[in-house]
N, C-alpha and C positions, 0 to 999 in steps of 0.2 A: 594737267598733262602728265602722263607717266612716261618715263624713259624705259626702253627695253633693257633688261638685265640679262647677263649671261652671254654665252656665245650662240651664234645662229646654228641651227641644225646642219649637219654635214650634207653635202650634195650626194644623193643616192648613187649617181653615176661614178663618183670617185671612190666609193667603198668597194674593196675587192671582195669577190664571192668567197664564202667559206670553203675550206678544203673538203673533198668528198669523204664520207665516212669510210672506215676500213671495211674491206670486203667488196667494194664496188670494183668493176673492171678497171684495170690499170693501177690499182692500189695493191701494195704488198699485203699479203694475207698473213704472213708469219715471219719471224726472224728479224733482220735488221730494220730498225725503225726508220721511216722516211725513205725506204727503197721503193721508188715509184717508177714504173715504166712510163716514159713520157712520149713515146712514138705514136704513130697512127694506130687506130683501133685494129686489132688483129682480125684477119679473115678466118673462116672456118678451117681452111688449109693451114694457115699459120698456127692456129691453136692445136690442130692435130699433130703437126710436126713438132711443136714444142712439147706436147704430151709424150710423143714417142721418144724425144730426147731424154726426158726424165725416166720413162719406163725402160728405155734401152740401157740405161745405166744399171738397172736392176738385173737385166738379163745378160748383158755383154760387158759389164764393167765400163771403163772409160772409153772403149771403142765405139759403143752405141752413140753416146752424145757427140763424140768427136766427128764421126761420119756425118751425122745430121747437121751439126754446126758448120762443117766445112762445105757441105753442099748448099745449104740454105742461108748462110750468113749474109750474103750480098743481096738476097732477094727479099728478106723480111727482117725488119728491125726487131720484131718480137721474138722470132726464132733465134736471131743472133744473141739477144739478151738471155733468153732461157737456155739456149744451147751452151753458152759460156757458163751459166750458173750450174747447170747439170754436170758439165765437164769438170769444172773446178771442184764440185762436191765429190765426184768419183775419184779424182786425184787425191783429195783429202782422205777419202776412205782407203785408197791404196796405201797411203802412208800409215793409216791406222792398222791395216792388215800386216804391213811390214813390221811395225812395232810389236803387234801381237805375236807374229811368227817368231820374231827374234827373242821374245821373252817367254816362250813356251817352256824353255829349259828350266826356268825358275817358277813354273806353274802359274804365273800371272797371265801369260798369253792365253791360257785356256778360259779365262774370264773375258779378256779383251776381244778376242776374235768373235765370239757370238754377239757381244754388245755392238761391235762395229757392223756386223752383218744385219742385225735387227734394226739398228739406226738407219742403215742404208735402205732397207726394205720399206720401213715406215715413212721416212722422209721422201723417198723416191715416189711412193704412191701419193703422198700429200702434194708433192710438186706436180705430178701428172694431173691430178684432179684440178688443181688451181689453174694450170696452164690450159686445160681443156675448157675452163670457164672464161679464159681470156685475162686472167689475173697474173701479174708478175709475181712469181714466187721467189722468196729468198730463204735459203736453208739457214737454220739457226746457228750452225757452226760450219764455216767454210773458209778455206784459205783461197783467196782469189789470185790465182797465178795468172790467169788470162783476164785482162781488164776490158 
């Protein structure tokens, strides 16, 4: 007679499923690791409004995301999440513009201002594209004033 050695194999129903790979809907595509949108799947309207929140920041500064967030925050968790993210980023850029403007008299601001503008343009477009796919986008640098 032989005795069983080792531990029995684990029950397959007790093993948690692996996390989704990066880039799938609901997963952060860039920026803060582990920033995952955990609400219901966004509808096409939710994705469009979240995209407009990111693009509105490029065109209208903090007012674009603020208006969209205030109108849609109670109707859609995805727009609430992405509207806050876009609004916080635009406020962060506003601080960057203020620092650049204040330092123009020592010639550093002439470098800071275009860098802030280009960063806002590039990351705003990246956020809009991710939101349009239904992905929760996180900006790589963002002061989160609104939680």
